N, C-alpha and C positions, 0 to 999 in steps of 0.2 A: 533494445527496440522490439516492440511487439509487432508481429506481422499478421495479426488477425483483425477482422472487423466483427467485434462482439456486440456492438450496439448497446453499450453500457452507460450511455449518457444519462446522468441523473439517477442511476441505480445505486443502491447501497450494498456493499459487499463486505462480508466478514472473512478475514484471511488469517488462519492459524499458522504459527511458525514463521511469521513474517519478519523476524529479527535478522534473518540471513538466508542465503541460498535460494532455493526454489520459491519459498513463500514470499521473500522480498521481491524476487523477479516477477512473480505473479502480481503482486501489489503494483509494481511499476507498470506492467502491461495494462492493468485495469485502470490505473490513473491516466495513462495515455489515451484510453478509450473514453474518458470522461466520467468514470465512476467515482463515488465517494467511498473510501475504504476505511475499514476498522481494522487496525493492526493488532495482533495478539502474539505473544511469545512467552515461553516459560521463563526466559531471562530478561529482566527489566533493563539490564545494561545493553544487551543486543537490540532490544526493542527501541530504546531511546536513540541509539546510533542509527538504526534504520529509519526511524521517524525523521530525525534531523537531516539525513541524506535525502530522503524523498521530499521533504519540505523545501530543500534547496533547488529541486527540479520541477516541482508542481505546486499548485495553489494550496496553501495551508488549510484553507477552509474545506478541502476535500479529504483531509487526513485526520483520523481519530485513533486513539489508542484505548486500551482497556485499563490503563493506569492513570 
């Protein structure tokens, strides 16, 4: 759960290392704030798992990957 008011509604954010850990947590916070996120990670496997997890919680139309 994100505890910030970042005013990211309709903003596009690129997040590196979003396949796990801090990067994934940041992606989740930004999605909660209404941003469209582009997920990137060096590991395609981690990136896919992260994307599927986030798509289960948020609108798919707000989540993009670099693959």
